C-alpha positions in Angstrom: 154.1 -23.7 -81.2 151.2 -26.0 -80.4 152.6 -27.6 -77.1 150.2 -29.8 -75.5 149.9 -30.6 -71.8 147.5 -33.5 -70.7 146.1 -33.9 -67.3 145.7 -37.6 -66.3 144.6 -39.1 -62.9 141.7 -41.3 -61.5 138.2 -39.9 -61.1 137.3 -37.2 -58.5 140.9 -35.9 -57.7 140.2 -32.5 -59.3 141.2 -32.9 -62.9 138.2 -30.6 -64.2 138.8 -28.0 -61.2 142.3 -27.8 -62.2 141.6 -27.7 -65.8 139.2 -24.6 -65.4 141.7 -22.9 -62.9 144.4 -22.9 -65.4 142.4 -22.1 -68.5 140.2 -19.3 -67.0 143.3 -17.2 -66.6 142.8 -16.7 -70.3 139.4 -16.5 -70.4 139.3 -13.5 -68.1 141.1 -11.8 -71.0 139.6 -13.1 -74.1 136.0 -12.8 -74.8 134.7 -16.4 -75.5 133.3 -16.4 -78.9 129.6 -16.8 -78.7 128.8 -20.6 -78.7 132.1 -22.1 -78.2 131.8 -23.2 -74.7 130.6 -26.8 -75.7 133.6 -28.7 -75.1 135.3 -28.1 -71.7 138.1 -30.6 -72.3 140.4 -28.5 -74.2 141.7 -25.0 -73.6 144.5 -22.5 -74.0 146.8 -21.4 -70.9 148.7 -18.2 -71.1 151.3 -17.7 -68.5 154.1 -15.0 -68.4 153.8 -14.5 -72.2 153.7 -18.1 -73.1 150.9 -20.2 -74.4 150.0 -24.0 -74.5 147.0 -26.0 -74.9 145.7 -28.0 -72.0 143.8 -31.2 -72.6 141.8 -33.1 -69.6 141.8 -36.7 -71.0 139.1 -37.6 -68.7 136.9 -35.6 -70.8 137.2 -37.4 -74.0 136.4 -40.8 -72.6 132.5 -41.6 -72.8 132.0 -42.6 -69.2 134.7 -40.9 -67.6 133.5 -41.5 -64.1 133.7 -45.1 -64.5 136.7 -46.4 -62.6 137.5 -49.0 -65.1 141.1 -49.6 -65.0 141.1 -49.9 -68.9 139.4 -46.5 -69.5 141.9 -44.9 -67.2 144.8 -46.7 -68.9 143.7 -45.8 -72.4 143.7 -42.1 -71.4 147.2 -42.3 -69.7 148.4 -44.0 -73.3 147.0 -41.2 -75.1 148.5 -38.6 -72.9 152.0 -40.6 -73.3 151.6 -40.8 -77.0 150.6 -37.1 -77.8 151.2 -34.5 -75.1 154.6 -32.8 -74.4 154.3 -32.6 -70.7 151.7 -34.8 -68.4 150.2 -33.7 -65.0 149.4 -36.5 -63.0 147.0 -35.5 -60.5 146.6 -37.2 -56.9 144.4 -36.4 -53.9 146.4 -35.6 -50.9 143.5 -36.2 -48.5 143.0 -39.7 -50.0 146.6 -40.9 -50.2 147.8 -43.5 -53.0 145.3 -45.7 -54.5 145.6 -49.1 -56.5 144.4 -47.0 -59.5 147.2 -44.4 -58.8 149.9 -47.1 -58.9 148.7 -48.3 -62.3 149.1 -45.0 -63.8 152.2 -44.2 -62.1 153.7 -47.6 -63.4 152.7 -46.5 -67.0 154.1 -43.1 -66.8 157.3 -44.4 -65.5 158.0 -46.4 -68.4 157.1 -43.3 -70.7 160.0 -41.3 -71.8 157.9 -38.0 -71.3 158.3 -35.2 -68.6 155.6 -35.8 -65.7 154.7 -33.6 -62.8 152.8 -35.3 -59.8 150.4 -32.7 -58.6 148.9 -33.4 -55.3 145.8 -31.8 -55.1 143.4 -30.7 -52.3 146.2 -29.3 -50.5 143.8 -26.8 -49.2 146.2 -25.2 -46.3 149.9 -25.6 -45.5 149.2 -28.2 -42.8 148.4 -30.7 -45.6 151.7 -30.3 -47.3 153.9 -32.9 -45.3 151.2 -35.6 -46.3 152.5 -35.4 -50.0 155.6 -37.1 -48.8 153.9 -40.6 -49.4 153.7 -39.7 -53.4 157.6 -39.9 -53.5 157.2 -43.7 -53.6 155.4 -43.4 -57.1 158.9 -42.7 -58.3 158.0 -39.8 -60.6 159.9 -37.1 -58.7 159.1 -34.4 -56.3 155.2 -34.0 -55.7 153.7 -30.3 -56.3 151.1 -29.4 -53.7 148.4 -27.1 -55.2 144.7 -26.6 -54.2 142.8 -26.4 -57.5 139.9 -25.2 -55.7 141.6 -22.2 -54.2 144.4 -21.6 -56.5 147.4 -22.0 -54.0 150.3 -23.3 -55.8 149.1 -22.8 -59.3 151.7 -20.4 -60.3 154.6 -22.4 -59.3 153.0 -25.3 -61.0 152.7 -23.1 -64.2 156.3 -22.1 -64.0 157.4 -25.5 -63.7 155.3 -26.7 -66.9 156.9 -24.1 -69.1 160.2 -25.0 -67.7 159.6 -28.6 -69.0 158.1 -27.8 -72.4 160.2 -28.5 -75.3 162.2 -25.3 -76.3 160.7 -24.0 -79.6 163.2 -24.8 -82.2 162.7 -23.2 -85.6 159.5 -25.0 -86.4 158.1 -22.3 -88.1 158.6 -22.7 -92.0 160.8 -19.9 -93.3 158.7 -18.7 -96.0 155.2 -16.9 -95.9 153.3 -19.6 -97.2 149.9 -20.7 -96.5 150.0 -23.6 -94.3 147.1 -26.0 -94.9 145.8 -28.9 -92.4 143.6 -31.8 -93.5 141.4 -32.4 -90.4 138.2 -34.6 -89.9 137.3 -37.7 -88.0 139.0 -41.3 -88.6 137.9 -42.5 -92.0 136.5 -39.6 -93.6 139.4 -39.8 -96.1 142.3 -37.8 -95.0 145.0 -39.8 -95.9 143.4 -40.3 -99.3 143.3 -36.8 -100.0 146.6 -36.1 -98.9 147.8 -38.8 -101.2 145.8 -37.3 -103.9 147.6 -34.2 -103.7 150.7 -35.7 -103.5 150.1 -37.9 -106.4 152.8 -40.3 -107.3 155.4 -37.7 -108.2 155.6 -36.8 -104.5 156.7 -33.4 -105.1 158.1 -32.8 -101.9 160.8 -30.0 -101.6 161.6 -30.1 -98.1 160.5 -31.5 -94.8 161.0 -28.8 -92.1 162.5 -30.7 -89.0 162.6 -29.1 -85.7 159.2 -30.2 -83.9 159.2 -32.9 -81.3 156.5 -34.8 -83.2 157.1 -36.3 -86.5 154.3 -34.3 -87.7 154.7 -30.9 -89.2 155.2 -28.9 -92.5 155.8 -30.6 -95.9 156.5 -28.1 -98.8 154.6 -28.7 -102.1 154.3 -26.8 -105.1 151.8 -28.3 -107.1 149.8 -26.9 -110.0 151.5 -23.5 -109.6 150.5 -22.9 -106.0 153.1 -23.1 -103.3 152.1 -24.2 -99.6 152.9 -26.3 -96.6 150.9 -29.1 -95.7 150.7 -29.4 -91.9 150.6 -33.3 -91.5 149.5 -35.0 -88.5 151.8 -37.7 -87.3 148.7 -40.2 -87.7 148.8 -40.1 -91.3 152.4 -41.3 -91.5 152.6 -43.7 -88.4 150.0 -45.8 -86.6 150.0 -45.1 -83.1 150.4 -47.9 -80.5 147.0 -47.1 -79.3 144.0 -48.3 -81.4 143.7 -45.8 -84.2 139.8 -45.4 -84.2 139.5 -43.8 -80.8 137.9 -40.7 -81.3 139.4 -38.7 -78.7 142.9 -39.7 -80.0 142.1 -38.1 -83.4 140.8 -35.1 -81.9 143.8 -34.5 -80.1 145.8 -35.1 -83.2 143.6 -32.5 -84.8 144.3 -30.1 -82.2 148.1 -29.9 -83.0 147.4 -29.6 -86.7 144.9 -26.9 -86.4 146.9 -24.7 -84.1 149.9 -24.9 -86.7 147.9 -24.1 -89.7 146.3 -21.0 -91.3 143.5 -22.8 -93.3 142.0 -26.0 -92.4 140.4 -28.4 -95.0 137.6 -30.2 -92.9 136.8 -33.6 -94.5 133.2 -34.5 -94.1 132.1 -38.1 -95.2 129.1 -37.8 -97.7 127.7 -41.1 -96.8 127.4 -40.3 -93.0 126.7 -36.6 -92.8 127.7 -34.4 -89.9 128.3 -36.3 -86.5 129.0 -34.9 -83.1 132.8 -35.5 -83.8 132.7 -33.3 -86.8 131.2 -30.7 -84.5 134.1 -31.0 -82.0 136.8 -30.6 -84.6 134.6 -27.6 -86.0 134.5 -26.0 -82.8 138.5 -26.3 -82.5 138.8 -24.5 -85.8 136.7 -21.9 -84.3 138.2 -21.5 -81.1 141.7 -21.1 -82.8 140.1 -18.8 -85.4 141.6 -20.4 -88.3 140.4 -20.3 -92.0 138.0 -23.2 -93.0 137.3 -25.2 -96.4 134.7 -27.8 -96.0 135.0 -30.9 -98.2 132.4 -33.4 -98.5 134.4 -36.4 -99.6 133.5 -39.9 -101.4 131.0 -37.9 -103.2 131.5 -40.7 -106.1 129.5 -42.9 -103.6 126.3 -40.7 -103.7 123.7 -42.1 -106.2 122.0 -38.9 -106.6 123.8 -35.7 -107.3 121.0 -33.6 -108.3 121.6 -29.8 -107.7 118.4 -30.2 -105.2 120.6 -32.8 -103.2 123.8 -30.7 -103.5 121.8 -27.7 -102.0 120.3 -29.4 -99.2 123.8 -30.9 -98.2 125.2 -27.4 -98.1 122.1 -25.9 -96.1 122.4 -28.7 -93.8 126.3 -28.2 -93.1 125.7 -24.5 -92.6 122.9 -25.0 -90.4 124.9 -27.2 -88.2 127.8 -25.0 -88.1 126.0 -21.6 -87.6 126.6 -18.7 -86.6 129.8 -19.0 -88.7 128.3 -19.9 -92.2 130.4 -17.8 -94.6 132.9 -20.8 -95.8 133.3 -22.5 -98.8 131.9 -26.2 -99.4 133.1 -28.5 -102.2 132.1 -32.0 -103.1 135.2 -34.1 -103.8 136.3 -37.6 -104.3 139.7 -38.3 -103.2 139.6 -41.8 -104.7 138.7 -40.6 -108.2 140.5 -37.2 -107.7 137.5 -35.3 -108.4 138.0 -31.4 -108.0 141.2 -32.1 -106.0 143.0 -29.2 -107.3 139.7 -27.1 -106.6 140.3 -27.7 -102.9 143.8 -26.4 -103.1 142.7 -23.3 -105.0 139.9 -22.7 -102.5 142.1 -23.0 -99.5 144.5 -20.6 -101.2 141.8 -18.3 -101.9 140.8 -18.5 -98.2 144.4 -17.8 -97.2 144.5 -14.6 -99.4 141.0 -13.5 -97.7 142.7 -13.7 -94.2 145.3 -11.3 -95.4 142.9 -9.0 -97.1 143.2 -5.3 -96.2 140.6 -2.9 -96.6 141.7 1.0 -96.7 140.0 2.9 -94.0 138.4 5.5 -96.3 136.6 2.7 -98.3 135.5 0.9 -95.2 134.0 4.1 -93.9 132.4 5.1 -97.1 130.5 1.8 -97.5 129.8 0.8 -93.8 128.8 4.3 -92.3 125.8 4.5 -94.7 124.7 1.0 -93.6 124.9 1.9 -89.9 123.2 5.1 -90.6 120.3 3.1 -92.1 120.1 0.6 -89.4 121.7 2.1 -86.2 122.2 -0.1 -83.1 119.1 -0.4 -81.1 118.7 2.5 -78.7 119.3 1.6 -74.9 117.1 3.5 -72.2 116.5 6.3 -74.6 120.3 6.8 -75.4 121.3 6.8 -79.0 124.2 4.8 -80.0 126.2 6.4 -82.7 128.9 4.9 -84.5 131.3 7.3 -85.9 134.2 5.6 -87.8 135.6 2.2 -88.6 138.9 1.0 -89.3 140.6 -2.5 -89.8 143.4 -3.4 -87.5 146.9 -3.9 -89.0 149.2 -6.9 -88.5 146.7 -9.3 -86.9 146.2 -12.9 -88.2 142.6 -12.8 -88.2 140.8 -10.0 -90.2 139.7 -7.5 -87.1 137.6 -4.3 -87.6 137.2 -1.8 -84.9 133.9 0.6 -84.8 134.2 3.4 -82.8 131.2 4.9 -80.8 129.6 6.8 -78.0 128.2 3.9 -75.9 130.2 0.8 -76.9 129.2 -1.3 -73.8 125.4 -1.3 -75.1 126.4 -2.8 -78.5 125.2 -6.4 -77.9 126.2 -9.5 -79.7 123.2 -9.6 -82.3 124.2 -6.3 -83.8 128.0 -7.2 -84.1 126.9 -10.0 -86.0 125.1 -7.9 -88.2 128.0 -5.6 -88.9 130.1 -8.9 -89.6 127.5 -9.8 -92.2 127.7 -6.6 -93.9 131.5 -6.6 -94.0 131.2 -9.9 -95.5 128.5 -9.0 -98.1 130.7 -6.2 -99.4 134.0 -7.8 -99.5 135.1 -11.5 -99.8 136.0 -13.0 -96.3 134.7 -16.4 -97.3 136.3 -18.9 -95.4 137.8 -16.7 -92.5 136.3 -15.7 -89.2 136.3 -11.9 -88.7 136.7 -10.2 -85.4 134.5 -6.9 -84.7 135.4 -4.7 -82.0 133.5 -2.1 -80.6 135.5 0.8 -78.8 134.8 4.2 -77.3 135.5 6.8 -79.8 
């Protein structure tokens, strides 16, 4: 659960080509939700039924093509600190450079599995050239061509081989798993401390993951839940804590392991691009969401107008997914802390909501009758029947019709909005599928 593989290496060795090669295998299967292709530095890879997250560290650094040693060293340190397996990409055409040696020095000292990937081995005659990479002291180089894909299957097998075997890191009980996420200094730790209070109602720490983040069980105010903690809250890493991408990688792990994410925004700063990055991770992973505007005690004017304009601005920036609760809190004065937990709990319940098929059809079919999908080249599209899929983590609805391929995104969104208007799915994404009847 939540294994992270990081790609490191100097510029122009083919990091992003490899990233795209490995992640697109999945995109061919899963349709990208509209509007989530902004950040290409994070993706999911699925291989022989197993899944891991892939991070291209180059993408997190502001001027990634600058060959500043320190920038590259920073990326490598982050990978060492956060990833489970590291892919060190070198260029078989260009051979070893000083920068490669620097990276290798850091990686040799790290106690992490590293795979040397000799890229640009576009045909087999190039393979013997990879022998020089043995001198980096990191084991056998893997020859691949990210451009044409040769060798990528073997590489994926090797990665899966090195990933930590999942111990029982899933909590035993079916309880909501909540993650508090947000950029540094938005008040994550204060919020978590406010939840814990001085009494520290910690029942059990679930052991079993390689990182020291993971589930802490609480029972507070009559609610039982797991807090997905991120290591960052408990230990300060060796790397300067305010590195933006560092916190994003931390968030990835927390988001993937949770059901509902509590996104903390700083009332004094509004929504910044990093908040958007973290939000798009929540969307990509189809998790529940509660947005909390923290430090509300510092805002002078708490007029309803101000509140409304805040809420509208937030929904505006996060569209098209706008059906989520927004709370104004102060972790410092503990204002509405309990409300956060209650709301997150509600979102968790909404994720599990099942609507009987008869009820769905009774409500949705007349709506579809009144506003049918636009005709296509004179052909009328008829939706006959709708049902909710059982046993999936995200509420998913299937509409059966005669010409599914002509129902486009805007109409799907219309259907989703109608479902939301009739039933409470606040805070949770919904999947709408159109199938041939």
